[in-house]
N, C-alpha and C positions, 0 to 999 in steps of 0.2 A: 531437419536440424534439431528439433526438440526431442526426437528419439535418442539422439546422441548426447544431448545436454538438457536433461529434464530440470536442472536447477534454474534454467532461464525462465521457467514458469513463475518464479518469484518476482520477476520483473513485470508481470501482469498485475500484481497486487496493487500498485499505485493507480493503475488505470481503473481497476474495479472499485477501489476506494473513492476515487474522485468522480468518475462518471457512471459507473455501473449501478451504484446505489443512491445516486443523487436524487432521483424521484422519490425514494423512500425516506430520505432525511431532510427534505426541503420543508422545514418547519421552523417557526420562531419559538413556539412553546413545545416542550418544556425547556427550561433553562438548565444548563449544566455548568457548575462552578461560576454562576453569574453571567454566562455567555448564552446567547441564543443557540439552539441546538445545531443549526446549520453551520454557524461559525465554529462551534466546538468540534463538529465532525471534520471540517476542512483543516483545522489546526491539528487534530489527531492524525489525519491522513498525511499531512505534511511531515509530522514527526516520525511516522512509520515508514515513509518512503526510503530514507537512508538505511533503515534496518533491513528492508527487503533487498535493496541493492547489495548490502554487505553480505547477506546470506547467500545470494546468487554468486557473488564474487568468491566467497569462501568455499563454496561447494565446487565451483569450477577449479579453484586453486588446488583443492584436495585431489581432483582428478588429473592434475598435471596440465591444465590448459592455460594457466596464466603465466 
């Protein structure tokens, strides 16, 4: 299915942001914008998730699948 719809790989981005790199960002220090690094990372991943879904939807729509 991914050979026919490579844009769906964008839907793996939230998974990678939340779980794939979690062992690497599981830290309190440094702080970013006054937030512990782990909290900042989760907030960033939450904000980037709709962008990844939009890119996948837009790409599928261009191919005439939506």
